[in-house]
C-alpha positions in Angstrom: 31.0 -9.8 -3.8 29.0 -13.0 -3.3 26.2 -13.0 -0.7 25.9 -15.8 1.8 22.1 -16.3 1.7 22.1 -18.8 4.5 23.5 -16.2 6.9 20.5 -13.9 6.2 18.4 -16.3 8.3 20.1 -14.8 11.3 18.5 -11.5 10.5 15.1 -13.0 10.7 15.9 -14.5 14.1 17.3 -11.2 15.3 14.1 -9.2 14.1 11.8 -11.8 15.7 13.7 -11.9 19.0 14.4 -8.2 19.4 11.4 -6.5 17.8 8.4 -8.9 17.4 8.6 -11.0 20.6 9.1 -7.8 22.6 6.1 -6.0 21.1 8.2 -3.3 19.6 7.0 -3.9 16.1 3.7 -5.5 15.0 5.5 -7.3 12.1 8.2 -6.9 9.5 8.3 -7.8 5.8 11.6 -7.4 4.1 13.5 -8.4 1.0 17.1 -8.5 -0.2 18.0 -8.0 -3.8 21.4 -9.0 -5.2 22.7 -9.3 -8.7 19.2 -8.8 -10.1 17.5 -11.5 -8.0 15.4 -11.4 -4.9 17.7 -13.6 -2.8 15.8 -13.3 0.5 12.3 -12.4 1.5 10.5 -12.8 4.8 7.0 -11.8 6.0 7.1 -11.8 9.7 3.5 -11.4 11.1 2.4 -9.9 7.7 0.9 -11.4 4.6 2.9 -11.3 1.4 0.4 -8.9 -0.3 0.1 -6.5 2.7 -0.3 -2.9 1.8 1.7 -0.3 3.9 1.6 3.5 4.2 5.1 4.3 3.0 5.0 8.1 3.8 8.4 9.6 2.9 9.4 6.7 0.7 7.1 8.4 -1.7 9.8 11.1 -2.1 12.2 9.1 -4.3 9.3 8.0 -6.6 8.2 11.7 -7.0 11.8 12.8 -7.5 12.2 10.2 -10.3 9.1 11.7 -11.9 10.8 15.2 -11.9 14.0 13.7 -13.2 12.1 12.3 -16.2 10.9 15.8 -17.1 14.4 17.2 -16.7 15.7 14.5 -19.1 13.1 15.5 -21.6 14.2 19.1 -21.5 11.0 20.4 -19.9 12.9 22.0 -17.1 16.4 22.3 -15.6 17.8 21.8 -12.1 18.8 25.4 -11.9 15.4 26.8 -13.1 13.8 29.0 -10.5 10.6 27.7 -8.9 8.8 31.0 -9.7 9.0 30.1 -13.4 5.9 28.0 -12.7 4.8 29.5 -9.3 5.0 33.3 -9.9 4.1 34.0 -6.2 7.5 32.5 -5.2 9.6 35.2 -6.9 10.1 37.4 -3.9 10.4 35.0 -1.0 11.3 36.3 2.4 13.6 34.6 5.1 12.9 34.4 8.8 15.3 36.5 10.9 13.7 36.7 14.4 10.5 37.0 16.3 7.5 34.9 17.1 4.8 33.2 15.0 2.6 36.3 15.3 5.4 38.8 14.7 8.3 37.9 12.5 11.2 40.0 11.2 12.2 38.9 7.8 14.7 39.7 5.0 14.8 39.1 1.3 16.1 35.7 0.1 19.6 36.0 -1.3 18.6 34.2 -4.5 15.5 32.5 -6.0 14.7 28.9 -5.0 15.5 26.4 -7.7 14.3 22.9 -8.7 17.5 21.5 -7.3 16.8 23.2 -4.0 13.5 21.4 -3.8 15.0 18.0 -4.7 17.7 18.4 -2.1 15.7 20.1 0.7 18.0 23.1 0.6 15.4 25.7 -0.3 14.6 26.8 3.3 11.2 25.1 3.6 10.3 22.9 6.6 7.6 20.7 8.1 4.9 21.8 10.5 5.2 18.7 12.7 8.8 19.5 13.7 7.7 22.1 16.3 11.2 23.6 16.5 10.8 27.2 15.3 8.1 29.9 14.7 8.1 29.1 11.0 6.8 25.6 11.4 4.2 26.9 13.8 2.8 29.0 10.9 2.7 25.8 8.8 0.5 24.2 11.5 -1.7 27.2 11.9 -2.3 27.4 8.1 -2.6 23.6 7.7 0.3 23.5 5.3 0.9 19.8 4.6 -2.7 18.7 5.4 -4.1 16.0 3.1 -7.3 18.1 3.0 -5.6 21.1 1.3 -5.0 20.7 -2.4 -1.5 21.0 -3.8 -2.1 24.3 -5.6 -3.5 25.9 -2.4 -0.7 24.4 -0.3 1.9 26.1 -2.6 0.0 29.4 -2.5 0.1 29.3 1.3 3.8 28.4 1.3 4.6 31.5 -0.7 3.3 33.6 2.1 5.4 32.0 4.9 9.1 33.0 5.4 11.8 30.5 4.7 14.0 29.2 7.4 17.1 30.3 5.5 18.1 31.6 2.0 18.0 28.8 -0.6 21.3 26.9 -0.9 22.6 27.9 2.5 21.4 25.1 4.6 19.5 21.7 4.7 16.1 21.2 6.3 14.0 18.1 5.8 10.8 19.6 4.4 7.6 19.7 2.3 9.8 20.4 -0.7 8.9 17.2 -2.5 5.2 18.0 -2.3 6.1 21.2 -4.2 8.0 19.0 -6.7 4.7 17.1 -7.1 2.8 20.2 -8.0 5.6 21.3 -10.5 5.2 17.9 -12.1 1.5 18.7 -12.5 2.1 22.1 -14.0 4.8 21.0 -16.4 3.2 17.7 -17.5 -0.4 18.9 -17.6 -1.4 15.7 -15.6 -2.6 15.2 -12.0 0.3 13.8 -10.0 -1.4 10.4 -9.5 -1.9 10.1 -13.2 1.6 11.1 -14.1 3.2 8.7 -11.7 0.9 5.9 -12.8 1.6 6.4 -16.5 5.3 7.0 -16.4 6.6 5.0 -13.4 4.2 2.7 -11.6 2.5 1.0 -14.6 5.7 0.6 -16.6 7.3 -1.0 -13.5 4.2 -3.2 -12.8 3.8 -1.6 -9.4 0.1 -2.4 -9.4 -0.5 -2.0 -5.7 1.1 1.5 -5.3 -1.3 4.4 -5.1 -2.4 7.5 -3.1 -5.3 5.6 -1.7 -6.5 2.0 -1.2 -9.8 1.1 -3.0 -12.5 -1.1 -1.6 -11.2 -4.2 -3.5 -7.8 -4.0 -1.7 -8.9 -2.5 1.7 -8.6 -5.8 3.6 -4.9 -5.8 2.7 -4.1 -2.4 4.3 -2.5 -3.2 7.6 -3.1 -1.1 10.7 -0.7 1.8 11.4 0.5 2.0 15.0 2.5 4.4 17.2 4.2 4.9 20.5 1.8 7.6 21.7 4.4 9.1 24.1 7.0 9.5 21.3 5.3 10.3 18.0 4.9 13.9 16.9 2.3 12.7 14.3 -1.4 12.5 14.6 -2.4 10.5 17.7 -6.1 10.1 18.2 -7.5 11.8 21.3 -8.7 8.4 22.6 -6.2 5.9 21.0 -7.1 2.2 20.8 -4.5 -0.2 22.2 -3.1 -2.5 19.4 -2.6 -5.4 21.8 1.1 -5.3 20.9 3.4 -3.9 23.6 2.8 -0.2 24.1 1.6 0.5 20.6 -1.7 2.1 19.8 -3.6 2.1 16.6 -3.5 5.4 14.7 -5.1 4.4 11.4 -6.9 1.2 10.3 -8.4 0.0 7.0 -11.9 1.1 7.7 -13.8 3.5 5.5 -12.9 6.4 7.8 -9.1 6.0 7.1 -7.5 8.9 5.3 -5.9 6.4 3.0 -9.1 4.8 1.9 -10.3 7.6 -0.5 -8.7 10.1 -2.8 -7.2 12.9 -0.8 -7.5 16.5 -1.7 -3.7 16.8 -1.6 -1.8 14.2 -3.6 1.3 14.3 -1.5 4.4 13.6 -3.5 6.3 13.8 -0.3 4.4 11.3 1.8 1.1 10.1 0.3 1.7 6.7 -1.3 0.7 3.3 -0.1 2.7 0.3 -1.5 3.7 -3.3 -0.9 7.1 -4.9 -0.3 7.1 -6.4 -3.8 6.2 -3.2 -5.5 8.8 -1.1 -3.8 11.4 -3.8 -4.4 10.7 -3.3 -8.1 11.3 0.4 -7.8 14.7 -0.2 -6.1 15.7 -2.8 -8.7 15.0 -0.2 -11.4 17.3 2.3 -9.7 19.9 -0.4 -9.1 19.8 -1.4 -12.8 20.5 2.2 -13.8 16.9 3.3 -14.6 15.5 0.2 -16.3 13.6 -2.9 -15.3 12.5 -5.8 -17.6 12.6 -3.6 -20.7 10.9 -0.6 -19.1 13.3 2.4 -19.3 12.3 4.9 -16.6 15.5 7.0 -16.5 18.8 7.1 -18.4 21.7 5.4 -16.6 23.7 8.6 -16.5 20.7 10.4 -14.9 20.5 7.8 -12.1 24.3 8.1 -11.5 24.0 11.9 -11.4 21.1 11.8 -9.0 23.2 9.6 -6.7 25.9 12.2 -6.3 26.0 14.5 -3.2 24.3 17.7 -4.4 24.5 19.5 -1.1 26.2 23.0 -1.2 29.9 22.8 -1.0 29.8 19.0 -0.8 28.6 19.3 2.8 26.7 16.7 4.8 23.4 16.7 6.6 25.2 17.1 9.9 27.2 20.1 8.5 24.2 21.9 7.0 21.1 20.8 8.9 19.8 21.4 12.4 19.9 18.6 15.0 16.6 16.6 14.4 15.2 13.3 15.5 16.5 10.8 13.0 16.6 7.1 12.4 20.3 7.2 11.5 23.5 9.3 12.1 23.7 12.2 9.7 27.5 12.4 9.9 29.0 11.4 6.6 25.6 11.6 4.9 25.0 13.7 1.9 21.9 14.2 -0.2 21.3 13.6 -3.9 18.3 14.2 -6.1 15.6 12.5 -4.0 17.8 10.1 -1.9 20.3 10.4 0.9 23.7 9.3 -0.2 26.6 8.0 1.9 29.8 10.0 1.3 31.8 8.8 4.4 30.8 5.5 5.9 33.5 5.8 8.6 32.0 9.1 9.9 28.5 7.6 9.6 29.6 4.7 11.9 27.7 1.9 10.1 29.1 -0.8 7.8 28.0 0.2 4.3 29.4 1.4 0.9 30.2 4.9 -0.3 27.4 5.9 -2.6 24.6 4.0 -0.8 21.2 5.6 -1.6 18.4 5.5 1.0 15.4 6.9 2.7 12.6 5.8 4.9 9.0 6.5 6.0 7.4 7.9 9.1 5.9 4.5 9.9 9.4 2.9 10.0 9.5 1.6 6.4 13.0 1.6 5.0 15.2 0.9 2.0 18.7 1.3 0.8 20.3 0.8 -2.6 24.1 -0.1 -2.9 25.3 0.2 -6.5 28.8 -0.9 -5.6 27.6 -4.3 -4.3 24.6 -4.5 -6.7 22.5 -4.8 -3.5 19.2 -3.4 -2.3 17.2 -4.0 0.8 13.5 -3.0 1.5 11.7 -3.3 4.8 8.0 -2.7 5.6 6.3 -2.3 9.0 3.9 0.3 10.5 5.2 2.0 13.7 5.4 5.7 14.3 7.8 7.5 14.9 10.4 5.9 12.7 13.2 6.9 15.1 11.8 4.7 17.9 14.1 1.8 16.9 17.6 1.3 15.6 16.5 -1.3 13.1 17.8 0.5 10.0 21.4 0.5 11.2 21.2 -3.0 12.7 19.8 -4.5 9.5 22.7 -2.9 7.5 25.2 -4.5 9.9 23.6 -7.9 9.6 23.2 -7.8 5.8 26.7 -6.6 5.1 28.1 -9.4 7.3 26.7 -11.8 4.7 28.9 -10.5 1.9 
């Protein structure tokens, strides 16, 4: 379909009136890609070259890194994780009990690479605070940027799974494990591998695991609603001067994003710009290629965008109720992306096959192969579920088709 570009101006007005003037967001940069062109871009309260912490929007990039290795025959989706991490061969599953005393049982089958890519392996996140297993994650600092990937994976092997691999869905640290498998299989550190095989070929020059001194001024402050965010709020937070938002991370030398972290988090560690991430989305939309740089085969991209959840289920069918930016009804999961399988059940105007994800600081993207459309949005507010912007933006953009 054709896209009415003039009508997209209404989205800028909506964002400014609803989110910026009311102090809900400090700013919003966003872009619309259609038929291979960037047809709309706005930087509301941000500079065009601003650098953002994209957190879980790192996951699709890392997943693409693993898909490259699969294409090259270095591993298979159904390979067991213990092929590279021997300590993962005899994983246990939580049955009952407390953090200090757990009853467990043997996993029904080994965890596979596919389980990691789809978050169906039984892993979790420590910040969720919903069960005794994630309490162990917090106690052992599993997921901390100060704990290297190899040590993180060693600690994970000692903690029970929430469920046997392939029997449920739980958003998790799985993609960080994928990052370590990339290191073990490729022989490169994760940052080097992603730079060599994805970021440099796509000319994503401002995407990295930390921001160096030369670019520090471009890293915008990260903010949060202190009474809603489960993430690290300082003991004495500094008001941002914008609504009820407080500053949780700045661009000073003490920021955890200003120096190389011990843990290169393939699940949430990258910083990026609107322009860089738009190039990644355009590559996916093009079937794995951008401006002569072939990152993945077109069939691999198509396959990754299928619903890989057990039995063709949805996140609502297989996963526990969790705080989420969008409705999980009608939402499946592919190899690194969520995928819409039933827009009617999801309740938002969009296409079957939409690929998407977002970040903890409210960054967002979606890719619609059917309409040759992609949208990327950048801001810095935690938690990401404090607004309905993702769904609202979809409704506005699709009204322009």
